[in-house]
N, C-alpha and C positions, 0 to 999 in steps of 0.2 A: 621499542616495539621489533618482537624479532622474525623475518620472514619465513623460517623452517617452520613458525607457530601455523601458519596459513597454506603452508605447501603441500599438496595435494597426497604425494607420495608417503608424508608425514601423516596424515589424516588416516591413508588408507592401510599403514601399518597398525595405527590403533584401532582400526575396524577388526583387523584380523588377530591382533593380539590379545583382544580383550575376551576370554572363553564363555562370558554373559554377562549383559548389560541389564541394569537396574532398571531400564527405560529407554524404551526405542519410540521417538516419534516420526512419523509418517508426515511428511508436509514441510514446506519452509517459507510458508506466507506466515503473516501476522500471528495469526493462533498457534501453528506451530511451533514459530518461534517464542511465542511466549510460555509455551507449554515447559518446551527444553531450556531454558533460563529459569522458572522455576524449578523446575529439578533439580538443575545444576545449582542454583543456590541453596538447597536443602541436604544438598551434597551426596547426590544421587548419580551413578554414573550413568550417562548419558549419550545416547547417540541418534542423529537427525539426518533424515534422509529424504530428497528433494529430487525428484524425476527431471525437472528441468534446472531452473535455476531460482533461487529464494526470490520471492515476491515475483516469481514472474506472469502471475494470473492476478486474480483480483487485490491483490495487496499492493502493486502499483500503479494502480487502475483506478483511483479514489479521488474522489474533489478536493483531497489536500487538506481537509479539516479533521482539527480534533477538538469534536463538540459532543455534547450533549443530545441534541437533536431537536429543532424548535419543532419540527412536524409531531415528532413523538409525543413532545408536550401538547399542541393541540390532540391528537388522540388521546390524551389521558393517560398514557405508559409513563407515569410519573417515577416506578423503580428502574427502568433504564436512562432516565434523563439522569435520576441523581445521582446512581453509580457512572454513568459517562461524564457527568461532571466532575466527581470524585477524581476518576482518572485522568481527565485531563489536566486538572492541577498537579497531578504526581507526574505525568508526561514532562508539561513545563519544568518543573524542580527536576528530572532525571536526564532529559535529554534538551537541556535551555538552546544547543547550537543548532538543532532542527526544527523545534517546535517555538513559537512566537505569538503574543497578543495582537490580534488581528482584529482593528475595528469595524463593522459593518453598519449599512447604513441601510434600512427600508425606507424606500419613499414612498409617500404617502399622496393619493391621488384622490382619497374623497374626506369627506371632514373630518370623518369618524374614525380616522386611520390614525393621527396622533394618538390621541388619550385608549386606544384599544390597543394598540402596539405596545404603547408603552409599560403599559401595565402589564401586557404580555410577558415582556421582556424583563421586565422588573422582579415577574415571578420565576422565572427564569433564572435571575442571578442569584435571587436568595436562596435557589437550591443548590446553589454551590457553596456556600456556608464559607468558611474560611478561606477557599482555594478560587475564592470569587477573583476575575479576570478585569472588573470596574462596572461601575452601575450605567445601568441604560438610561438616555435620558430623550428629551425630545427636543427638535431642534428646527431651525425656522426655515423658510423657503429659498430665501437666498446663500443659508448657511450648508444648505442642503445641495444648491448649485455650484455654491464656491469648492465642494471638497468633493463632489461627484461632474466633473466640469463635461460631461458628454450625457449628461441627462436630460430626458426630456424635459422642458420647461413648463409647456401648458397643460394646465389642469390640476401641476403640483402646489400642494399644500406645505408640505416641509418633510420631515424626516424623523425616524427616531434610529438613534445609535444604541449599540452593545455589542459587549465585547465577547471573541470568543478565541478558539485557536485555531493556528495554524501550522502546516508541516509540508516536511517530503518526504512521503511514502516510502518510497524504495528505496531512499538513502539510509530511514530510520532501521528498515528491514535489514539491511546490510552491516550496520552499527550493531542490530542486535546480534546478527550471526556473529562479528566479531567478540561480543561480549559473551554469548557462548562458549567461545574457543578457548575466550581468556580465562574461563571458570574452569575448564578444563574437560568442556565438551568435546563430542568428534561430530562435525558436521560435515557432511558430503554433498554438494547440487551434482546436478547430472548423474545421478544414481538413482535407478528407479526398482520400487518394490514390485515383485512378481506374483505374490502369494504369501500365504500365513502358514508359521509349522504349529504343530499341534503335538502335545504331549499324549500319553497314553491313554489319559482321559479325555481326551478331546478339547482339552483346553488351550488357548491360546498360547503360545512358548517362542516365539520369535517371528522371524522372516524371510524372505528368501528376495535376494535383493541380486539386481545388475550395474557394476559400472558402464554406464552408458560409451563411454569412453574408450574403453578396453574390451568390452564383452564379458569379462568375467564375473563368473556367479557366484553368490558367496550365501549361504546360510547362516543366519545371525539368530544368537538366541537371547532371549531376554525375560523379567521376572514380570513388564506391563510393557504392552503395546500399544498405542494412541494414533488413532486415524481423525487425522487435522487437517484435512485434503480438501478444503472448501467445497469447490461445485463438483469435486472427486471424488465425495466422498462415498456416494456409491459403488462405483467401481471396488473399492476395499470391502466395503460391506459384503461386495459378489463372493471377492477370494476366501472370506470366513466362511459364509453361508449364501451357497448359490440360491435365487429363487426369493431374496430378501426383497420386502418389498421396499420401493425407492424412498429416501429419506427428503432429497431434495429436488426445490423446481429452481434451476436459475432463473433470475431476472436480469436484464441490462438495464447498464447504465453508460449514457453515452456520453463523453466531454469535447469541447471545440475551444482549442487554443488559438488566442487572436495576439494581434501585437499591444505593446502597452498605451498606444493614445487612445484606445478605447476605452480603457481606464487609467486613465492619467495622474490620479491622486493616489494616496495609500490606504485608503477604505477599500472596501469589499461591496458588492452589493446583494443584498436577500431579497428574492422577490417572494413575497408570502404564498401566494395560491397562483396555480397556472392553470392551463385548460384543464390538465390532469387530475388536479387537486396537489400535484407537489410543489415542493419550492427550487427557487431556482435562484443558481448562483453566477456570481461574477467576480473573480476572488483573483487579486493580485499574485503570479507566482513566477520567481525568477526573470522579473522585469518583463516578462508574459501575462496576458489575461487567460484564466479558466473560465469557460460556460458548462455549466452542466448543473443536474442533469437529467435522462429521464428514466425510466423504469417499464421495461417490455419482457412479458413474461415471456420465456423459450420454451421450445420441448428438447429442441438440441443445442449442443454447445461442443466449443470446444476451445483449444489454449492459444487460439487468435481470434476472437469473434470479432465479427464487422459491424460498424454502424449502420443499420437502416435508414433508407431514406426519408422515413419518417418521421424519426429521430432527429438527424439532421434539420430537417426542416421546422420541425416542433422549436429547438433552440435557438434557431436563427431567428424565426416569427416571434418568440417569445421576448427575444433581448431586443426586438428592434421598435419592441412598444414600448420600450422602456430607455433607450440610447437614440440622444438626436442623429447621432451617426449610427444609423443601422449597419451592422455586420451584414458582408454577402458572403458566398460561398470563396471566392477567391480571395478572402481576407485570411481563410481559415491557412494557419503555419502547420496545423497537426491534427488531427480527430482520434478520439481512441475509445475504445468500448472495454468494459469491463463488464465481470458475470458476479453478481451478488449468490449466494448458496441459501436460498431461502425454505423454508420449511415446504415439504411438496403439500399442497388441500390437499383436502381428505374431503370437500363437498363438492369438488369441480370449482369454486371460486376460483377466478384469476385477477383477483384484487391484491396485488403484489403489493399497493403503498399502503395496506391496511394489516399486512403481516408485521408481526413484533420482531424487532431485530434483537431482542434478547437471544444470550445463545443458551443452548441445550445439551447437557452430556448424556449420552445412552451406552448402555453395557451390553453386548450381546451375551447369547446363551455361554459362548465359548471363551466371554472374557474381555472381547476386545472393545477397548474404549473409544467412542465417536465422539467427538466434538464438533457442533455445528450452528450455525446463526452470527450471533454477535457483528462487533464492528471494529473498525483498526483503534478506536478511542478505548475500549476497554480489553485491551489485548491482553495485556498483565493481569487483570481480572479473571480472563478464560482459561489462561495459564494455570493461575493460583488456584481456581475452581476445579481444574479437571485431574492435577495432581492430589488434588484433596481427596478426590473421588477414587483415585489407585491406591489410595492409602486407605478410605474406608473398607476397601476392600479387602485387604489383607496383603495386596500386592507390594506393597513397599513399606518400611519401618513408617514408624510416624518421627516428622521433622517439621518444624514451621518455618512458612515460607519467608525470605530474605529480601522479596522483590520490590517493597514499597519506598525503600531509601537507596535501590540497588540504582548506581550511575551509569549512565549506558554510555558505550565507547566513543569517545569522542566529545561528552558532555565536558565544559569550561566552566571554570568556578566563577569566571565572572562571564553575563551573558553582553556578546556585543549587536548594540541596535543595529548599526551599521551594515545591509547585508547586499550591499552594491557589490563590492568583491565576491566574484560568486563562488571561492574558495571557502567563505564560511561552513559549507556544509561539511568541512573536514574537523571543523572544530580544535579540540586540542589536535591533532596531528597535523595542521597546517605549519607547524615551523619542520617538520621533518618532509614533508612535501617541498617545500623552499629547500630544505638541503639538499635535496637528490637533485634539483635543478641546478644548482650550485655545484655539483659533481659533475652532473652532465648538462651544461648550457642547452645542448639542442633539443634537450626535452622542454624547455622554455616556452618555445616555437607553439602558434596555434594550431588547432588540428583543422581551420578550417577561418579564413581570414576576415568571414563577413562576423566569426562569432570569438565567446570569451573562453574556449573551452582549450586546454592546454595539452602536450601529448604527454608531460609526466603525469597526468592524471590515470592513461591509460597504463602504464607502467606501474604506476601503485595500485591500481586496481588489480591487476595480474598477481603481485607480491602479496598484496596486504588485506584485498577482499574477494580473494578468489572466483574473480572473475575468469571465464573459461572461453568465450566466444566474442566476438565482434558483439551480436546484439546483448549479451551480458553487459559490457562496456555502454553502448550507447543506448540502449533501456532504462538499465537500473543502477549503473555506478555514475557515466556522465548521462544527464536525462536529453539528451539532446532527439532521441525520438519523439519524447512526449512534446519538445519545444519547438522544435522546425524539423520536419520528417525529411524537406527535401535537402537540407544541410547536413542531414545524420547521413545520407545517402553519399552525399560527398565524400564525409569525412570516412567512411567505411574502409577504403582501400589503406589507408595510413594507421588505421586502427588494425585492420587485419597484420599490417606490416609489424607491427609494435607488438603485438601479440605474438606472433610466430616467434620472433627473436627472445621473446619472454620465456615462451613455454616451450620453443625446441620443434616449431614446426615447419614444414615444407612450402615453397611456393604454390603445389595445389593445393594443401592443406588453405593457403591465403585466399587461392581464386575462390575455391568450395564455400569458407566464410564468408565471401563477399555478395558472391549470388544469391547465398540464403540469405543474408539478412536484407538485401535489396527486395527481393519477393515479399519479404514479412514487413517492411516499410510501406511498399506500395498501397498496405490495410491502412495508415496513417496519415494520404495523402489525400486532399478532400478536390475533387475534380470540379473545374468550373462548370462543364456540363455534366448534370446527372446522367448515369445510365438508365433507361427503361427498366423503371420495377415498379413491384405494387407499392400502395403508399400504404 
């Protein structure tokens, strides 16, 4: 793998030397990356622009599940579930280093729970067809207790086991970005779109963008422009036509990360019905446990949403009903919030859990293509459908998508099920990472003595993964901010020093980076005593 391929000056040169692009994609989350890769797989000259970092928003803050959606099955959204289960199978095949088969147990505290949920999960499995991950089955009370060591035993009748997918969301996004660059695409993070270019007929003809690092402005022409900015789609729509009615209303989902001792086995827990009608998951992830999620409608949004006290209390209260050792605020290693871009309700309804997660593609009068909705699992299909729309509009020549069998960067020919070594996320890049340490043994030292992460990972992120800031590294390349926020704050000065050396920055830059990251990381800390806040 060549460093120059991912070197920012190289990517900037590509931006300036291309007179007109076939496709410009605005947004570097799961959806935008899916659109870019699909376009590149068909041979289109493709540029992707992301205002902050790849997967900075919703796409790094998921429950880490690649799934059909049990809740959507209960709501009768058969089409979405079937599509997502098919895409789940493709992801497991195309990115086996990041996606794995995860067993889930539904604990049954009612006599009818066993047969009811067994039947439901068998239907769920049958819908996946040849891409099934394994049949659902009922297990006894004793086996449930043995497999879920911290489960409450009083009133327990047994459990239902089913299989679904689990992954690392931001790591997949980074690998998708690498895949896109290796397919000949130009991807720039920290490069914000500030306006839409129009031709003499008033049709979309490109974008105006600014490099956030240098302040340099660019006017970039394209045959097709796709708005794939998640919760920010309305901002781009306003650039196209001021006064456009809002398309999205965000819904917040919160997760709490705990030590592995709260879920000591290999199984995840799915609680099928909570107080608000959602499901709650407890999922093993990087030798920790993720609890979540919530569904809270919001009228305002930001790049760094904060967990509300009511959401935190809901998760801890619900988990405490099922775990013998109930989690407390002081047990939280990190808490993070993400925003789902749901369709803005037209009837005043606030029941976001009832809104379909199916994606929608809209075309403005001026020809701006906007995609919204959807979920991580269906990112590939979303990309395919969006490019198909551009072709149907006559903006791009007809060509077939090649993404069904496209291996993602890092994919291994054979999957290694031993994930206790945290470097497994690098997949086929692992040998090169070890070679880097051999060349510079000091990079084999840990970033923090209490955790597993290495200094070499910071250098690797800067050279090959387009990381530009301390947050880029600690939040989305090395997932420490989401795993242990206090440890991430401790690591920040070391990461800043390593990045400064790689990216040729001075000490003042390092200080500003550490200060900025520390401020952001405070949102991921859950204080023992909550501040006064309305529930």
